[in-house]
N, C-alpha and C positions, 0 to 999 in steps of 0.2 A: 504493500500500500504506500503510494507516494503521498505523504501527509505533511501537515504542519506539526512538528514534534515539539512539545513543551515539557521541559523538565524543571519542576519547582524543587528548590533545595533549601532546607533550613540551614542556617549558619552553624559552624562548628562551635564547640564549647568555649565560652568566654570566661574571663575572670569573674564577671558578675554572676554567671551561671554557677560557678564554683561556690561563690559566697551566698548563693540563694537570694540575690538582690532583685528587686523589681526594676529592671533596667530601663524600660521605656525607651525614650530617645537619648538616653545617656550613652556616651562613647566608651565602651569597654573593649579592650583588646582580647584576642584569643589567648587562652591559657596554653601551656605546653601540651597538655592533652588535646586541646582543641586543634592545635597545629597538626598533631599526629592524625587526628580524625580527618581533617581536610586533605592531608596527603594520602591517606588510605582511600578516600573517596576519589581523589584525582587518579590514583592508580587503577581503581576499578573502572572508571569511565574510559581510561585509556585502553584497558583490556577489551572493553565493549566497542571500541572504535567510535565512541560518542563524541564527535567533533562539532562544537557549536558554531553556527554561523553568526549568532548574536548572543551577547551576555548582558543581562540586566541585573542590577543589584541595588539593595538599599544602600544609602550613603553612610549608614552608621558603621563604625569601625569594625565590629565583629563580623558583619556581613561583607564589608568591603575586603577585609583580609581573607576571608574564606574564598570570595570570588577571585581574588588575585592568585591565591595558591592554586586553585583549579585552573585558572587561565595559563599560568606559567608552567604547569605540569602537563598541559595538553601538548604532547610531543608532536613534532612535524611529520612523523611517519607512523600513523596508526597501524595496528595489526591488520593483515588481510582478513577479509570477512570469513574465509574458510577456517582460519585459525581461531578468530574471536568467537565464532559460533560454537566452538568446542570448549570455551572457557566457562566453567560452571553452568553449562547448558543455557547460556544467555543468548538471545537472538541479537544479531547485529547486522548492519548493512555496510556495504563497502563505503569507505570514506571517499570524498570527491577526489578526482584524479589530480586536481591542482593543489591539493593540500600541502604537498611536499615543499612547494615554493611560496605558499601563502603566509603572510605575516599573522602573528597572533591577533585574535579578535580583541578589540578594545572593550572595556567594561563601560556600559552606559548606566549612570546612577539615576534612580527614579525616587523622588520623595514619596510617591504613593506606596512604596514598598517598605517604608519605615515601620518600626514596631509601634504598638499602642502608646500614645502620648498619655502617660498616667499621672500627670499633675503632681500634687504634693507627695505622692508616694514614690516618685522617681528616685532610684538609688537606694531605697530603704529595704531592709529585710522586713519580713512580716512582724517579727518581734519588735523591731525598732518602730515600725508603724503603730503597733499596739501601744507602745510607751508614749509616743507623741500624739496620737489621735485615738485614744481609747474608745470614745463614744462611737465614732465613725466605724472603727474596726469591729466593734460589737454588733453594730447594725449589719455590716457586711457578712458577719459570721452567722447571723440568725435569720437571714432571709435569702431566698433565691431571686427576689426581684432586683432589677437593675437599680443601683444607687449611683448617681453621678459623683465621681470623685472631684473635689475642687481643683480646677486647673486642667482637668483631663478632657480629652475629646469624647464625644458621644459615640454610641454604637452606630447611629445613623451616619455620622461623619466618617467613621472608619469603613463602613460598608460602601459609602459613596466613593471613597478613593480607591477601594478595591474594584468597584464597577468601572471607574474611569480607566484604571490601568488595563484591565482585561479587554475592554472595548477598544482601547488604543492598540493593544497587541494584535487583536484580530483584524483590525483595519490596516495595520502597517505591514503585516506579514502574510505570506502565501505558502502553499504546499511546496515542500522542499526545504524550507527554512527549519533550522534546528536551534532551539532557544533554551538557554539556561536562565532561570530566574532565582536569584539568591535573596532570601528574605528571612522573616522571623516567624516563630511559631504562632503567635496570636493573629497576626494579619494574614498568614497563610490560610487560616480557617476561612476567612472572608473571601480571599482570592479564589480558593477552590470552589466555594459555594457559588460564587459568581460565574465561574467557568462552567459548572455543572447546571446552571440555571435554577438553583434552589432558591425558594423564597426565604428560607431560614439559613442561618449559619450554624454549623455543627461543630461540636467539640472534637478536636483531634489532639491526641497526645503524641506530637511529633518529637522524636529524639533529635539531638543535634546531628546534622548532616543527613537527615531522612530525605528520601527521594519520593516525589510524586510525578509520574510520567503519563502524559496524555498525548494521543495521536488524533488529529482532527483533519477531516477533509474540508479545508477552509473554503474551497470553491463551492461547496454545497451548504456552508454554514447558515446562510440567510434563506435557504429554501424552506418552505413550510410543508404542509401535508405530511405524507408518510416518511419523507426523508428524515424527519426528526426522530423517528423510531427505528431507523435502520442502524443497528449497532455495528455494522461494518464501517460506518463513517465516523463514529466517535468511539474511541477505545481508551480504557484505563489500562495502561500496560503494567504499572506497579503503583503501590499506594503505601506510604509510610514505610518504605523499604530501607532497612539499615544493615543489610547483609554484610557490607564491607567492614562493619565494626566487630563482627564475631571473631 
C-alpha cells in the first residue's frame, strides 16, 4: 500500500520524568537513561528501514533532543528490505533509491505539539503541589470532573491545537511521505483522537519512546460514503509499541 505513513513518538525519559515532576512547558533535558532509550529507538527504526521524509517535533527540550538523536542516527544506507523484513518479523519497505546521497531531514518545530500548559503546577511534584495548594489538590483528588488549574490551558484549547496540527499535516502531505512526529504523552492522546476522528479523547499510558504508527490513503481521505469504512485505506500498524526497550 502506497500510503501517507505517520509515526507518532513520545519523547525519551527526561530528568523531570525521573523526578516525577509535572513538566508542562518546562524545559527538561533527557536523562542518561532517556538518551539510551532514544538511541535504542533510533537503532530499531534503522533496522526497519524507516526513513523519514519529514520530522516534526515539539520545541520543548526533551522532545527536541529525542528528535535530534533519531535524526542523526538515521544512517545514509538503510538495510535492504529483504534483510529488514527478517529482523524481528517487522514489515519494511525499500528505502528510496536517492537516500544514499540525500542530506538528513531537518526537524520542523511545531508549538501545537507542546505538552499541556499546566499553570501553577508546572515543575512541581504532586507532593510539592499538595504542600503549596492543599485545597486545590484535595479537590482534584476527590472528583473526576475537570477542574481548571490556575494559569493552565483548557481541555478545549488543547484539543483545538491538536485538531489544527492534524488538519495541517493532512493538507500538507501526500501518499509516499513518511513522517515522524515527536511529542508528549498528554497531547499525544488528543492528536491520536483527532486523527482517528473520535469525539472524545482517550487515556493512553504511553511509555517514553512509545510508537504509534498509522498508514493513510491520503488521496481518499476526504471521500465520504463507504470509503470511510474501508479498512484497507486506514491502518493502525502499531499502537503504544515499546518493543525496543525490552
